[in-house]
VOKE-568082 format. One record per atom (N, C-alpha, C, O): chain; x, y, z negated; residue in one letter. Coordinates in steps of 0.1 Angstrom, whole numbers, plus 5000, padded with zeros to 4 digits. Example, Ala and Ser with C-alpha at 12.3 -4.5 7.8 and 13.67 -1.06 7.14 Angstrom:
2
   kette     xx     yy     zz   rest
       A   5132   4943   4922      a
       A   5123   4955   4922      a
       A   5132   4967   4922      a
       A   5142   4967   4915      a
       A   5128   4978   4929      s
       A   5137   4989   4929      s
       A   5129   5000   4921      s
       A   5134   5011   4920      s
END
This chain:
198
   kette     xx     yy     zz   rest
       A   5012   4986   5001      m
       A   5001   5000   5001      m
       A   5007   5015   5000      m
       A   5012   5020   4989      m
       A   5005   5022   5008      k
       A   5012   5036   5008      k
       A   5005   5044   4999      k
       A   4992   5043   4996      k
       A   5014   5055   4993      i
       A   5008   5060   4983      i
       A   5010   5076   4989      i
       A   5021   5081   4988      i
       A   5004   5081   4991      i
       A   5006   5099   4997      i
       A   5002   5108   4989      i
       A   4992   5105   4984      i
       A   5009   5120   4986      g
       A   5005   5131   4979      g
       A   5003   5143   4988      g
       A   5012   5147   4995      g
       A   4990   5149   4987      l
       A   4983   5156   4998      l
       A   4984   5174   4991      l
       A   4972   5178   4989      l
       A   4990   5181   4990      s
       A   4994   5190   4983      s
       A   4993   5201   4990      s
       A   4994   5201   5002      s
       A   4990   5214   4983      g
       A   4986   5230   4993      g
       A   4985   5236   4981      g
       A   4984   5230   4970      g
       A   4985   5254   4983      n
       A   4984   5265   4976      n
       A   4969   5267   4974      n
       A   4962   5260   4981      n
       A   4963   5275   4967      i
       A   4949   5277   4965      i
       A   4945   5282   4983      i
       A   4952   5290   4990      i
       A   4935   5276   4988      a
       A   4928   5285   4999      a
       A   4939   5277   5012      a
       A   4937   5280   5024      a
       A   4948   5270   5011      s
       A   4956   5266   5022      s
       A   4945   5254   5030      s
       A   4944   5254   5043      s
       A   4940   5248   5025      g
       A   4928   5237   5034      g
       A   4935   5224   5034      g
       A   4939   5218   5044      g
       A   4935   5222   5023      k
       A   4941   5207   5020      k
       A   4930   5197   5019      k
       A   4932   5185   5021      k
       A   4917   5202   5016      t
       A   4904   5192   5015      t
       A   4899   5188   5028      t
       A   4894   5178   5032      t
       A   4902   5201   5033      e
       A   4901   5196   5049      e
       A   4912   5186   5059      e
       A   4908   5180   5069      e
       A   4923   5186   5053      v
       A   4929   5174   5057      v
       A   4926   5163   5053      v
       A   4926   5153   5060      v
       A   4923   5163   5037      a
       A   4922   5149   5033      a
       A   4911   5143   5039      a
       A   4912   5131   5039      a
       A   4897   5151   5045      n
       A   4883   5146   5046      n
       A   4887   5137   5059      n
       A   4882   5127   5063      n
       A   4902   5147   5069      y
       A   4904   5139   5080      y
       A   4915   5127   5078      y
       A   4918   5119   5086      y
       A   4919   5128   5068      f
       A   4923   5114   5070      f
       A   4917   5103   5062      f
       A   4922   5092   5061      f
       A   4906   5107   5057      k
       A   4895   5098   5049      k
       A   4889   5093   5063      k
       A   4890   5081   5063      k
       A   4884   5097   5071      d
       A   4878   5098   5084      d
       A   4887   5082   5089      d
       A   4883   5071   5091      d
       A   4900   5087   5089      l
       A   4910   5079   5098      l
       A   4913   5065   5086      l
       A   4921   5055   5088      l
       A   4906   5067   5076      g
       A   4907   5051   5067      g
       A   4912   5050   5055      g
       A   4911   5039   5049      g
       A   4919   5064   5049      a
       A   4924   5063   5039      a
       A   4914   5067   5028      a
       A   4906   5076   5027      a
       A   4918   5057   5018      k
       A   4909   5061   5007      k
       A   4915   5073   4997      k
       A   4928   5074   4997      k
       A   4910   5081   4990      l
       A   4912   5096   4986      l
       A   4910   5095   4973      l
       A   4900   5089   4970      l
       A   4919   5098   4962      i
       A   4916   5104   4948      i
       A   4919   5115   4950      i
       A   4927   5119   4958      i
       A   4911   5122   4942      d
       A   4907   5140   4943      d
       A   4910   5143   4925      d
       A   4903   5141   4915      d
       A   4924   5150   4926      a
       A   4926   5155   4916      a
       A   4917   5163   4908      a
       A   4913   5161   4897      a
       A   4915   5173   4918      d
       A   4905   5184   4909      d
       A   4888   5179   4905      d
       A   4880   5184   4897      d
       A   4885   5165   4913      q
       A   4873   5158   4912      q
       A   4872   5154   4900      q
       A   4863   5157   4892      q
       A   4884   5146   4896      i
       A   4889   5138   4884      i
       A   4889   5153   4874      i
       A   4884   5153   4862      i
       A   4895   5162   4878      a
       A   4897   5172   4865      a
       A   4885   5176   4863      a
       A   4884   5179   4851      a
       A   4872   5178   4871      r
       A   4858   5183   4866      r
       A   4852   5168   4856      r
       A   4844   5170   4846      r
       A   4857   5156   4862      e
       A   4853   5144   4850      e
       A   4856   5146   4837      e
       A   4847   5146   4829      e
       A   4867   5148   4835      i
       A   4873   5146   4820      i
       A   4872   5159   4810      i
       A   4877   5160   4799      i
       A   4862   5171   4820      v
       A   4860   5185   4807      v
       A   4846   5184   4808      v
       A   4839   5194   4805      v
       A   4838   5170   4812      k
       A   4824   5169   4808      k
       A   4823   5169   4791      k
       A   4830   5164   4783      k
       A   4812   5176   4791      r
       A   4808   5178   4776      r
       A   4810   5170   4768      r
       A   4801   5162   4773      r
       A   4814   5163   4759      g
       A   4814   5151   4748      g
       A   4830   5144   4753      g
       A   4834   5135   4745      g
       A   4840   5148   4765      e
       A   4848   5146   4764      e
       A   4859   5146   4761      e
       A   4865   5155   4768      e
       A   4869   5139   4751      d
       A   4877   5144   4744      d
       A   4883   5156   4746      d
       A   4886   5163   4736      d
       A   4887   5161   4763      a
       A   4898   5173   4767      a
       A   4885   5182   4764      a
       A   4890   5193   4760      a
       A   4872   5182   4765      w
       A   4862   5193   4769      w
       A   4864   5198   4754      w
       A   4863   5210   4752      w
       A   4866   5189   4742      q
       A   4868   5192   4729      q
       A   4879   5203   4725      q
       A   4879   5213   4717      q
       A   4890   5198   4733      e
       A   4905   5204   4729      e
       A   4903   5217   4736      e
       A   4906   5226   4730      e
       A   4899   5219   4749      i
       A   4898   5233   4756      i
       A   4887   5239   4748      i
       A   4890   5250   4745      i
       A   4875   5237   4744      t
       A   4866   5245   4733      t
       A   4872   5248   4722      t
       A   4871   5260   4718      t
       A   4882   5238   4716      n
       A   4893   5242   4702      n
       A   4900   5252   4706      n
       A   4899   5263   4700      n
       A   4910   5250   4719      e
       A   4918   5263   4723      e
       A   4912   5276   4727      e
       A   4916   5287   4722      e
       A   4902   5273   4737      f
       A   4896   5289   4743      f
       A   4886   5295   4738      f
       A   4885   5308   4739      f
       A   4878   5288   4731      g
       A   4867   5292   4719      g
       A   4853   5286   4729      g
       A   4854   5278   4739      g
       A   4843   5292   4721      r
       A   4831   5287   4726      r
       A   4822   5298   4738      r
       A   4812   5296   4745      r
       A   4830   5310   4735      e
       A   4829   5317   4747      e
       A   4829   5313   4762      e
       A   4821   5319   4770      e
       A   4838   5304   4766      i
       A   4839   5297   4778      i
       A   4831   5289   4780      i
       A   4834   5281   4789      i
       A   4820   5286   4774      l
       A   4806   5276   4776      l
       A   4796   5283   4782      l
       A   4793   5295   4780      l
       A   4791   5276   4790      n
       A   4777   5283   4797      n
       A   4769   5277   4786      n
       A   4773   5268   4778      n
       A   4754   5283   4786      s
       A   4743   5281   4777      s
       A   4740   5265   4775      s
       A   4734   5261   4765      s
       A   4746   5256   4788      d
       A   4743   5242   4783      d
       A   4754   5234   4778      d
       A   4754   5222   4777      d
       A   4765   5243   4774      e
       A   4778   5238   4766      e
       A   4787   5233   4777      e
       A   4799   5233   4774      e
       A   4784   5231   4785      t
       A   4796   5228   4797      t
       A   4805   5238   4804      t
       A   4801   5250   4807      t
       A   4814   5234   4805      i
       A   4828   5247   4805      i
       A   4825   5257   4819      i
       A   4823   5251   4829      i
       A   4824   5268   4819      n
       A   4823   5279   4827      n
       A   4840   5280   4833      n
       A   4850   5285   4828      n
       A   4837   5272   4846      r
       A   4851   5270   4851      r
       A   4856   5287   4855      r
       A   4866   5292   4850      r
       A   4849   5292   4863      k
       A   4851   5308   4863      k
       A   4857   5315   4854      k
       A   4867   5321   4858      k
       A   4853   5316   4840      k
       A   4856   5321   4828      k
       A   4867   5317   4824      k
       A   4876   5324   4820      k
       A   4867   5303   4824      l
       A   4884   5299   4821      l
       A   4892   5301   4832      l
       A   4904   5301   4831      l
       A   4888   5303   4841      g
       A   4896   5305   4854      g
       A   4903   5318   4855      g
       A   4914   5319   4859      g
       A   4893   5334   4851      e
       A   4899   5342   4845      e
       A   4909   5340   4835      e
       A   4920   5342   4839      e
       A   4908   5337   4827      i
       A   4916   5333   4813      i
       A   4930   5333   4823      i
       A   4936   5343   4827      i
       A   4933   5316   4825      i
       A   4943   5312   4826      i
       A   4950   5317   4842      i
       A   4961   5312   4845      i
       A   4945   5325   4848      f
       A   4949   5327   4860      f
       A   4957   5342   4858      f
       A   4964   5345   4868      f
       A   4957   5351   4848      t
       A   4960   5358   4840      t
       A   4971   5358   4829      t
       A   4979   5367   4825      t
       A   4970   5345   4827      h
       A   4979   5344   4812      h
       A   4988   5332   4812      h
       A   4982   5323   4806      h
       A   5000   5328   4816      e
       A   5005   5317   4822      e
       A   5006   5309   4808      e
       A   5008   5297   4808      e
       A   5006   5316   4795      e
       A   5008   5304   4784      e
       A   4998   5298   4783      e
       A   4998   5286   4778      e
       A   4987   5304   4786      k
       A   4972   5295   4781      k
       A   4967   5289   4795      k
       A   4958   5280   4796      k
       A   4976   5294   4805      r
       A   4973   5281   4817      r
       A   4984   5267   4814      r
       A   4982   5255   4818      r
       A   4994   5271   4805      e
       A   5003   5259   4802      e
       A   4992   5253   4791      e
       A   4988   5242   4794      e
       A   4989   5257   4782      k
       A   4980   5249   4774      k
       A   4969   5242   4780      k
       A   4967   5230   4778      k
       A   4963   5249   4789      l
       A   4955   5239   4794      l
       A   4957   5230   4805      l
       A   4948   5224   4809      l
       A   4970   5229   4811      n
       A   4975   5219   4817      n
       A   4981   5208   4804      n
       A   4980   5196   4808      n
       A   4987   5209   4793      k
       A   4989   5200   4783      k
       A   4976   5195   4780      k
       A   4975   5184   4775      k
       A   4965   5202   4782      i
       A   4955   5193   4778      i
       A   4951   5182   4789      i
       A   4951   5170   4787      i
       A   4949   5187   4798      t
       A   4943   5180   4812      t
       A   4953   5173   4818      t
       A   4949   5161   4818      t
       A   4966   5175   4824      h
       A   4971   5172   4830      h
       A   4979   5152   4824      h
       A   4985   5146   4832      h
       A   4978   5148   4812      p
       A   4979   5136   4810      p
       A   4968   5127   4815      p
       A   4970   5117   4822      p
       A   4955   5132   4809      k
       A   4942   5125   4810      k
       A   4940   5125   4825      k
       A   4936   5114   4829      k
       A   4941   5134   4836      i
       A   4942   5133   4851      i
       A   4953   5122   4855      i
       A   4949   5112   4862      i
       A   4965   5123   4850      m
       A   4972   5114   4855      m
       A   4969   5100   4852      m
       A   4974   5092   4860      m
       A   4961   5095   4840      a
       A   4960   5082   4834      a
       A   4945   5078   4843      a
       A   4941   5067   4844      a
       A   4940   5086   4847      k
       A   4929   5085   4859      k
       A   4935   5081   4871      k
       A   4930   5071   4876      k
       A   4943   5087   4877      i
       A   4947   5085   4890      i
       A   4955   5071   4887      i
       A   4953   5063   4895      i
       A   4963   5068   4879      k
       A   4970   5055   4881      k
       A   4960   5046   4875      k
       A   4964   5034   4877      k
       A   4948   5046   4870      e
       A   4936   5037   4873      e
       A   4935   5029   4884      e
       A   4937   5017   4887      e
       A   4930   5042   4893      r
       A   4926   5041   4905      r
       A   4933   5035   4915      r
       A   4928   5027   4922      r
       A   4946   5041   4915      i
       A   4956   5035   4926      i
       A   4954   5019   4919      i
       A   4952   5011   4928      i
       A   4954   5012   4907      e
       A   4955   5001   4905      e
       A   4944   4995   4911      e
       A   4948   4987   4920      e
       A   4930   4996   4909      s
       A   4920   4990   4916      s
       A   4920   4990   4932      s
       A   4915   4981   4937      s
       A   4924   4999   4938      y
       A   4926   5000   4951      y
       A   4940   4990   4956      y
       A   4940   4990   4968      y
       A   4949   4985   4951      k
       A   4957   4975   4950      k
       A   4953   4966   4949      k
       A   4957   4956   4955      k
       A   4938   4963   4938      k
       A   4936   4949   4942      k
       A   4925   4948   4950      k
       A   4919   4938   4952      k
       A   4922   4958   4955      e
       A   4910   4959   4968      e
       A   4920   4956   4980      e
       A   4913   4951   4989      e
       A   4933   4956   4982      r
       A   4943   4957   4993      r
       A   4941   4969   4998      r
       A   4947   4968   5009      r
       A   4939   4975   4998      v
       A   4937   4995   5003      v
       A   4955   4993   5013      v
       A   4966   4989   5009      v
       A   4951   4997   5022      k
       A   4962   5003   5029      k
       A   4971   5017   5025      k
       A   4983   5018   5022      k
       A   4960   5025   5028      v
       A   4968   5041   5025      v
       A   4957   5046   5016      v
       A   4945   5045   5017      v
       A   4967   5051   5005      v
       A   4962   5062   4996      v
       A   4963   5075   4996      v
       A   4974   5079   4999      v
       A   4953   5083   4993      i
       A   4958   5100   4994      i
       A   4954   5103   4985      i
       A   4942   5103   4984      i
       A   4963   5109   4973      i
       A   4959   5114   4961      i
       A   4960   5133   4968      i
       A   4969   5138   4975      i
       A   4951   5137   4964      e
       A   4951   5150   4969      e
       A   4950   5161   4955      e
       A   4940   5163   4949      e
       A   4962   5168   4953      a
       A   4964   5177   4942      a
       A   4971   5187   4945      a
       A   4981   5187   4953      a
       A   4966   5199   4939      a
       A   4973   5215   4939      a
       A   4987   5214   4934      a
       A   4995   5222   4938      a
       A   4990   5204   4922      l
       A   5002   5202   4914      l
       A   5013   5194   4917      l
       A   5018   5189   4907      l
       A   5018   5191   4927      i
       A   5023   5175   4928      i
       A   5035   5182   4929      i
       A   5041   5176   4921      i
       A   5044   5192   4935      a
       A   5056   5196   4935      a
       A   5061   5200   4921      a
       A   5073   5199   4918      a
       A   5050   5205   4912      e
       A   5055   5208   4898      e
       A   5053   5198   4891      e
       A   5058   5200   4879      e
       A   5047   5186   4894      n
       A   5041   5174   4884      n
       A   5051   5160   4886      n
       A   5048   5152   4893      n
       A   5064   5159   4878      g
       A   5072   5150   4884      g
       A   5067   5140   4881      g
       A   5068   5132   4890      g
       A   5059   5136   4867      g
       A   5055   5121   4873      g
       A   5041   5118   4880      g
       A   5035   5108   4880      g
       A   5037   5133   4889      l
       A   5027   5121   4898      l
       A   5035   5123   4913      l
       A   5031   5118   4923      l
       A   5043   5129   4912      k
       A   5054   5130   4923      k
       A   5062   5116   4929      k
       A   5065   5113   4941      k
       A   5064   5109   4913      n
       A   5073   5095   4914      n
       A   5066   5084   4921      n
       A   5071   5074   4927      n
       A   5052   5088   4920      l
       A   5042   5076   4923      l
       A   5039   5076   4937      l
       A   5030   5068   4940      l
       A   5046   5084   4945      l
       A   5044   5090   4959      l
       A   5054   5082   4969      l
       A   5066   5083   4966      l
       A   5050   5075   4979      d
       A   5057   5072   4991      d
       A   5063   5086   4999      d
       A   5075   5088   5002      d
       A   5049   5098   5002      y
       A   5053   5105   5012      y
       A   5044   5113   5001      y
       A   5036   5109   4993      y
       A   5050   5131   5005      l
       A   5045   5139   5000      l
       A   5039   5152   5015      l
       A   5045   5162   5019      l
       A   5027   5149   5019      i
       A   5026   5162   5025      i
       A   5017   5172   5017      i
       A   5009   5170   5009      i
       A   5024   5186   5025      v
       A   5024   5202   5021      v
       A   5011   5205   5032      v
       A   5012   5201   5044      v
       A   5002   5211   5030      v
       A   4996   5218   5041      v
       A   4996   5238   5032      v
       A   4993   5243   5021      v
       A   5000   5244   5045      t
       A   5003   5255   5042      t
       A   4990   5266   5051      t
       A   4981   5262   5058      t
       A   4993   5276   5048      a
       A   4984   5286   5055      a
       A   4990   5301   5051      a
       A   4994   5304   5040      a
       A   4990   5308   5061      d
       A   4996   5321   5058      d
       A   4982   5327   5045      d
       A   4971   5324   5041      d
       A   4993   5341   5042      e
       A   4985   5349   5027      e
       A   4976   5356   5032      e
       A   4968   5360   5023      e
       A   4974   5358   5043      e
       A   4961   5367   5048      e
       A   4949   5360   5050      e
       A   4938   5364   5048      e
       A   4953   5346   5055      t
       A   4943   5334   5060      t
       A   4939   5333   5042      t
       A   4929   5338   5039      t
       A   4948   5328   5033      q
       A   4943   5323   5019      q
       A   4938   5336   5015      q
       A   4929   5335   5006      q
       A   4940   5349   5018      i
       A   4930   5356   5010      i
       A   4919   5357   5016      i
       A   4911   5356   5007      i
       A   4912   5358   5027      s
       A   4903   5358   5031      s
       A   4894   5348   5028      s
       A   4883   5350   5023      s
       A   4903   5335   5032      r
       A   4898   5319   5022      r
       A   4889   5325   5013      r
       A   4878   5329   5014      r
       A   4899   5324   5000      i
       A   4896   5329   4985      i
       A   4884   5341   4982      i
       A   4874   5342   4975      i
       A   4889   5349   4989      a
       A   4876   5364   4985      a
       A   4862   5360   4992      a
       A   4851   5365   4989      a
       A   4862   5346   5004      k
       A   4846   5347   5010      k
       A   4842   5334   4999      k
       A   4830   5332   4997      k
       A   4852   5325   4994      r
       A   4845   5314   4988      r
       A   4839   5314   4974      r
       A   4829   5309   4968      r
       A   4852   5325   4971      d
       A   4851   5328   4950      d
       A   4844   5339   4949      d
       A   4838   5340   4938      d
       A   4841   5351   4960      n
       A   4835   5359   4958      n
       A   4847   5372   4951      n
       A   4842   5381   4943      n
       A   4857   5373   4952      l
       A   4867   5375   4944      l
       A   4870   5389   4956      l
       A   4865   5391   4967      l
       A   4880   5400   4947      t
       A   4885   5412   4953      t
       A   4898   5407   4960      t
       A   4901   5395   4960      t
       A   4903   5414   4965      r
       A   4921   5414   4973      r
       A   4929   5408   4961      r
       A   4935   5397   4960      r
       A   4928   5417   4952      e
       A   4940   5416   4938      e
       A   4935   5402   4932      e
       A   4945   5396   4928      e
       A   4925   5396   4930      d
       A   4924   5389   4922      d
       A   4926   5374   4928      d
       A   4929   5363   4922      d
       A   4925   5378   4942      a
       A   4928   5365   4953      a
       A   4940   5364   4952      a
       A   4944   5353   4949      a
       A   4949   5376   4955      l
       A   4965   5378   4952      l
       A   4969   5374   4939      l
       A   4980   5369   4937      l
       A   4960   5376   4929      s
       A   4967   5371   4915      s
       A   4968   5356   4914      s
       A   4977   5350   4908      s
       A   4959   5350   4919      r
       A   4959   5335   4919      r
       A   4961   5326   4926      r
       A   4959   5314   4925      r
       A   4969   5337   4940      i
       A   4977   5332   4950      i
       A   4992   5331   4942      i
       A   4998   5321   4941      i
       A   4996   5343   4936      h
       A   5006   5344   4930      h
       A   5007   5337   4917      h
       A   5019   5337   4915      h
       A   5001   5332   4908      s
       A   5001   5327   4895      s
       A   5005   5308   4903      s
       A   5003   5299   4895      s
       A   5008   5305   4915      q
       A   5012   5291   4918      q
       A   5026   5291   4924      q
       A   5030   5301   4930      q
       A   5033   5279   4920      m
       A   5047   5280   4931      m
       A   5046   5285   4942      m
       A   5035   5282   4947      m
       A   5054   5294   4951      p
       A   5052   5296   4963      p
       A   5054   5292   4974      p
       A   5066   5292   4977      p
       A   5045   5288   4983      t
       A   5048   5276   4994      t
       A   5057   5272   4996      t
       A   5059   5260   4994      t
       A   5072   5282   5001      s
       A   5083   5281   5003      s
       A   5089   5269   4996      s
       A   5094   5259   5001      s
       A   5086   5272   4981      e
       A   5094   5261   4971      e
       A   5085   5248   4974      e
       A   5090   5237   4976      e
       A   5073   5251   4975      k
       A   5064   5236   4975      k
       A   5073   5229   4987      k
       A   5080   5220   4983      k
       A   5075   5231   5001      i
       A   5081   5230   5010      i
       A   5091   5220   5011      i
       A   5092   5210   5019      i
       A   5100   5225   5000      k
       A   5112   5222   4998      k
       A   5110   5205   4993      k
       A   5120   5197   4992      k
       A   5099   5201   4989      h
       A   5093   5188   4983      h
       A   5087   5176   4991      h
       A   5084   5164   4987      h
       A   5085   5183   5008      a
       A   5077   5179   5012      a
       A   5085   5168   5022      a
       A   5096   5170   5026      a
       A   5077   5156   5027      t
       A   5082   5153   5037      t
       A   5076   5155   5051      t
       A   5080   5151   5061      t
       A   5065   5161   5048      f
       A   5055   5166   5061      f
       A   5049   5177   5057      f
       A   5045   5179   5046      f
       A   5049   5186   5067      v
       A   5038   5199   5063      v
       A   5030   5199   5076      v
       A   5033   5195   5087      v
       A   5017   5206   5070      i
       A   5009   5206   5083      i
       A   5005   5221   5080      i
       A   4999   5223   5069      i
       A   5007   5232   5088      d
       A   5003   5247   5088      d
       A   4988   5246   5093      d
       A   4985   5241   5104      d
       A   4979   5253   5085      n
       A   4966   5252   5084      n
       A   4960   5266   5083      n
       A   4951   5271   5076      n
       A   4972   5272   5096      s
       A   4965   5286   5095      s
       A   4953   5290   5108      s
       A   4943   5298   5108      s
       A   4958   5282   5120      g
       A   4951   5283   5128      g
       A   4937   5274   5134      g
       A   4928   5278   5127      g
       A   4933   5265   5143      s
       A   4922   5262   5143      s
       A   4921   5248   5138      s
       A   4931   5242   5134      s
       A   4908   5242   5137      l
       A   4907   5231   5131      l
       A   4914   5219   5136      l
       A   4921   5211   5130      l
       A   4912   5221   5154      a
       A   4914   5214   5161      a
       A   4932   5216   5163      a
       A   4938   5209   5172      a
       A   4937   5225   5155      e
       A   4952   5223   5157      e
       A   4957   5219   5144      e
       A   4969   5215   5144      e
       A   4950   5220   5132      t
       A   4950   5214   5117      t
       A   4952   5198   5123      t
       A   4963   5193   5122      t
       A   4941   5188   5129      r
       A   4937   5180   5130      r
       A   4949   5171   5141      r
       A   4953   5160   5141      r
       A   4952   5181   5148      k
       A   4963   5175   5162      k
       A   4975   5171   5147      k
       A   4976   5159   5143      k
       A   4981   5179   5140      q
       A   4992   5179   5134      q
       A   4989   5168   5125      q
       A   4996   5158   5125      q
       A   4976   5170   5117      a
       A   4977   5158   5104      a
       A   4974   5145   5113      a
       A   4979   5135   5106      a
       A   4968   5140   5124      g
       A   4967   5129   5136      g
       A   4985   5124   5134      g
       A   4990   5114   5128      g
       A   4992   5133   5141      d
       A   5004   5129   5141      d
       A   5011   5126   5129      d
       A   5019   5117   5129      d
       A   5010   5133   5118      v
       A   5014   5126   5105      v
       A   5010   5110   5102      v
       A   5016   5099   5099      v
       A   4996   5114   5104      w
       A   4990   5099   5102      w
       A   4995   5090   5111      w
       A   4995   5078   5109      w
       A   4999   5094   5119      y
       A   5005   5079   5135      y
       A   5021   5078   5124      y
       A   5022   5070   5115      y
       A   5031   5087   5125      r
       A   5042   5083   5118      r
       A   5045   5078   5104      r
       A   5057   5076   5100      r
       A   5034   5077   5096      i
       A   5033   5073   5083      i
       A   5029   5057   5087      i
       A   5035   5047   5082      i
       A   5020   5057   5097      n
       A   5017   5038   5094      n
       A   5023   5034   5106      n
       A   5021   5021   5106      n
       A   5030   5037   5116      s
       A   5034   5033   5128      s
       A   5052   5026   5121      s
       A   5059   5020   5129      s
END
């Protein structure tokens, strides 16, 4: 079984690429989806986050308000690190569980989609290849502003809170530039898929 990391900064379009690989037959492990699962009300991470950040980050139904939490962690590095310390080990444990179950099913290719692979040595060590999806900064800004209804400044602050794309690329086996059309992105993804599987 080949285990491939798929990474990229906010609004680079990695989900688009992940879905294309899924169409080609890969099984997908979405770290962001797992991150949502582990912070559901009543889970250990929910309790730890509430203790750390206070009940003001909760919605009226006691679920975590991701927008409020995002505003805190994207502007305070030490708070972001505290959240990562709570969530990362739990996300890693779930990813490893899913890899094991796919091994039993004799799956050929597993894609782990996660923003923080280059930054996370433990996750990087599980991989055979790392694909980094990139987009130019103006494309990222316009995608974030449209998707999350944010100002240009807020969009930039989220982009700059992450490891620069130029640094992520240093860790990559393959790079897919997603600044252009969907057809151009898919062509690059198809080439990478062929190289991985040939």
